[in-house]
C-alpha positions as a printed Julia matrix, in Angstrom:
235×3 Matrix{Float64}:
 42.45  -31.17   23.19
 44.24  -28.32   24.98
 43.1   -24.75   24.87
 44.09  -22.86   21.75
 45.85  -19.72   23.07
 45.47  -17.66   19.92
 43.0   -16.24   17.43
 43.43  -14.09   14.35
 43.5   -10.44   15.43
 42.36   -7.81   12.93
 43.66   -4.34   13.88
 41.26   -2.64   11.48
 38.22   -4.2    13.14
 39.6    -3.47   16.61
 40.32    0.19   15.84
 36.96    0.63   14.14
 35.24   -0.48   17.35
 37.47    1.24   19.91
 38.86    4.44   18.38
 36.01    6.55   19.77
 35.57    4.72   23.09
 36.38    6.31   26.41
 39.11    4.78   28.59
 36.75    2.87   30.89
 34.64    1.62   28.01
 37.68    0.35   26.13
 38.87   -1.56   29.21
 35.48   -3.31   29.34
 35.67   -4.03   25.59
 39.14   -5.58   25.96
 38.0    -7.76   28.86
 35.03   -9.01   26.85
 37.35   -9.74   23.93
 39.55  -11.89   26.2
 36.53  -13.6    27.75
 35.52  -14.72   24.26
 38.37  -17.25   24.4
 36.35  -19.1    27.06
 32.82  -18.16   26.07
 31.8   -17.39   22.52
 28.57  -15.92   23.93
 28.74  -13.29   26.67
 25.7   -13.77   28.9
 23.7   -10.94   30.41
 25.21  -11.83   33.8
 28.74  -11.66   32.44
 28.01   -8.39   30.65
 26.72   -6.93   33.9
 29.97   -7.95   35.6
 32.17   -6.38   32.9
 30.19   -3.13   32.93
 29.69   -2.73   36.68
 32.19    0.15   36.84
 30.69    2.0    33.86
 28.16    4.79   34.03
 25.04    4.71   31.85
 26.61    6.7    29.01
 29.65    4.39   28.95
 27.4     1.32   28.93
 25.46    2.7    26.0
 28.73    3.45   24.21
 29.91   -0.15   24.69
 26.64   -1.64   23.45
 27.19   -0.07   20.02
 30.2    -2.39   19.57
 28.39   -5.6    20.58
 26.1    -7.84   18.56
 23.08   -9.37   20.29
 22.73  -13.11   19.7
 20.62  -15.88   21.14
 21.6   -16.11   24.8
 23.65  -12.96   25.07
 26.15  -10.78   23.22
 29.41  -11.0    21.32
 32.03   -8.91   19.56
 31.18  -10.26   16.13
 34.6   -10.15   14.46
 36.31  -11.69   17.52
 33.77  -14.5    17.81
 34.08  -15.35   14.11
 37.87  -15.36   14.3
 37.87  -17.69   17.32
 35.45  -20.14   15.7
 37.59  -20.34   12.56
 40.8   -20.69   14.56
 39.41  -23.53   16.67
 38.07  -25.35   13.61
 41.45  -24.97   11.91
 43.36  -26.22   14.97
 41.04  -29.21   15.33
 41.53  -30.11   11.67
 45.3   -30.0    12.09
 45.14  -32.11   15.25
 43.06  -34.8    13.56
 45.3   -34.72   10.56
 48.43  -35.25   12.67
 47.15  -38.7    13.7
 47.23  -40.0    10.12
 50.07  -42.37    9.41
 50.68  -41.57    5.78
 52.95  -38.55    5.66
 52.07  -37.66    2.09
 48.36  -37.49    2.9
 49.05  -35.44    6.02
 51.28  -33.0     4.14
 48.75  -32.57    1.37
 45.94  -32.02    3.84
 47.96  -29.49    5.85
 48.71  -27.51    2.71
 45.05  -27.61    1.79
 44.02  -26.31    5.21
 46.71  -23.59    5.13
 45.45  -22.38    1.77
 41.84  -22.56    2.85
 42.26  -20.51    6.0
 44.32  -17.93    4.11
 41.53  -17.63    1.55
 38.93  -17.34    4.3
 40.98  -14.73    6.17
 41.38  -12.72    2.97
 37.63  -12.89    2.4
 36.87  -11.74    5.96
 39.39   -8.9     5.71
 38.0    -7.79    2.33
 34.46   -7.81    3.72
 35.56   -5.53    6.54
 37.21   -3.1     4.13
 34.16   -3.1     1.84
 32.0    -2.16    4.83
 34.37    0.65    5.86
 34.46    2.0     2.3
 30.68    2.12    1.89
 30.2     3.56    5.37
 32.67    6.32    4.54
 30.92    7.03    1.22
 27.56    7.31    3.01
 29.19    9.48    5.69
 30.62   11.89    3.12
 27.62   12.04    0.76
 24.84   11.62    3.3
 23.67    8.63    1.24
 22.47    5.17    2.22
 24.22    2.72   -0.1
 24.11   -0.9     1.07
 27.22   -2.89    1.95
 25.43   -6.03    0.71
 25.29   -5.0    -2.96
 27.11   -7.67   -4.98
 27.95   -5.24   -7.78
 29.45   -2.73   -5.35
 31.49   -5.44   -3.61
 32.73   -6.73   -6.95
 33.9    -3.27   -8.02
 35.62   -2.56   -4.7
 37.43   -5.9    -4.69
 38.63   -5.29   -8.24
 40.18   -2.01   -7.16
 41.68   -3.61   -4.03
 43.24   -6.31   -6.2
 44.85   -3.52   -8.22
 46.61   -2.35   -5.05
 44.39    0.54   -3.96
 43.79    0.97   -0.23
 41.02    2.16    2.07
 42.6     5.62    2.18
 42.54    5.8    -1.63
 38.78    5.26   -1.58
 38.32    7.94    1.08
 40.32   10.4    -0.98
 38.24    9.65   -4.09
 35.01   10.2    -2.12
 36.11   13.67   -1.07
 37.77   14.71   -4.31
 34.78   13.77   -6.45
 32.32   15.4    -4.05
 34.28   18.62   -4.42
 34.47   18.2    -8.21
 30.87   17.16   -8.88
 28.91   18.21   -5.81
 27.85   21.56   -7.22
 27.17   20.31  -10.76
 23.55   19.17  -11.3
 24.62   17.1   -14.31
 27.49   15.36  -12.55
 26.37   14.99   -8.94
 24.13   12.07   -9.96
 27.33   10.13  -10.69
 28.44   10.29   -7.06
 27.62    6.6    -6.71
 29.59    3.35   -6.31
 29.06    2.08   -9.87
 30.78    5.21  -11.23
 33.33    6.05   -8.53
 34.66    2.47   -8.28
 34.76    1.78  -12.01
 37.94    1.27  -14.05
 38.34    5.06  -14.0
 39.07    4.91  -10.26
 42.77    5.69  -10.71
 41.92    8.79  -12.73
 39.58    9.99  -10.0
 42.26    9.28   -7.37
 44.82   11.4    -9.22
 42.48   14.11  -10.47
 43.77   17.63   -9.92
 41.66   19.55   -7.47
 39.95   22.71   -8.66
 38.26   25.43   -6.71
 34.48   25.24   -6.59
 31.57   26.2    -4.36
 29.49   23.45   -2.83
 25.73   23.66   -2.66
 24.01   23.79    0.71
 23.57   20.02    0.99
 27.3    19.5     0.46
 28.59   21.92    3.11
 28.53   19.41    5.96
 30.12   16.66    3.88
 32.79   19.11    2.66
 33.76   20.08    6.21
 33.92   16.43    7.23
 36.17   15.76    4.28
 38.5    18.61    5.24
 38.84   17.25    8.77
 39.68   13.8     7.43
 42.32   15.18    5.05
 43.99   17.1     7.88
 44.22   13.98   10.03
 45.69   11.96    7.18
 48.2    14.51    5.98
 46.25   15.67    2.93
 46.32   19.24    1.64
 43.58   21.66    2.52
 41.09   22.56   -0.17
 40.88   26.3    -0.84
C-alpha cells in the first residue's frame, strides 16, 4: 500500500493550539505535525531535534500543545485524524478488490457515511471542550468537559444552528445580567445556560449593572473578547 498523502485537517484544533505560540515555536509545531505522517509517536530524540533551535521558554510553550504517550509525544488531534484516515483508506483499498460491484458500492457508501459521522463526532467534541473551557475562563469555574448532560445540552444547541461564538456571547451576557444578583448567580451553570432558553439568553437585551468583586476580572475578559469579535462595549 502506498503512502496516504492526506489527513483530515481541523482548523479549529490547529488555531486553538497555535494562536498564542511564538514564531519559532509554531515552526516546530508545524514540523512535528508533518512528521506525524511518518511517525504517529514523536520520540524524545525526534522532539529534541525539532526543538534544538528553541530556547527554554519556547520549549515549555510547545510542550503545552503536546500529549505524552507511551514512547514519546504526539499532537493528539493530528494523530487521531491520521489513524482514522489510514484505516479508512485501507478499508477502501480492500473493498476495491471485491468483484461484485453492488457489494463494493454498498460498502463504499457505508464507509463514507461512517467516516462522516466519526468526523462530526470528533468536531463536536472539540467544540464542546472549547465551550466549557470558555465558560470556566469567564466564570472562574471548573466545570468538566466529560459531563454527559452538559455535552447533550451543547449538542442540542449546536444542532439548532448555534455556533461557538453564540455560546461565548451567552457566557458574557448572562454574567453581566446575573453576576451581581445573589439569587440568580447560582444559575450561571451549564444546565441552565444551555437549556432550551438558550436563544432567549443569546438575544437578551443588555442592561447596565455593577459586578461584584469576584466578577471584575471575568467582566474585563469578556469586554476584550467582545472587542476582538466585533461586539459592542458594555457601559
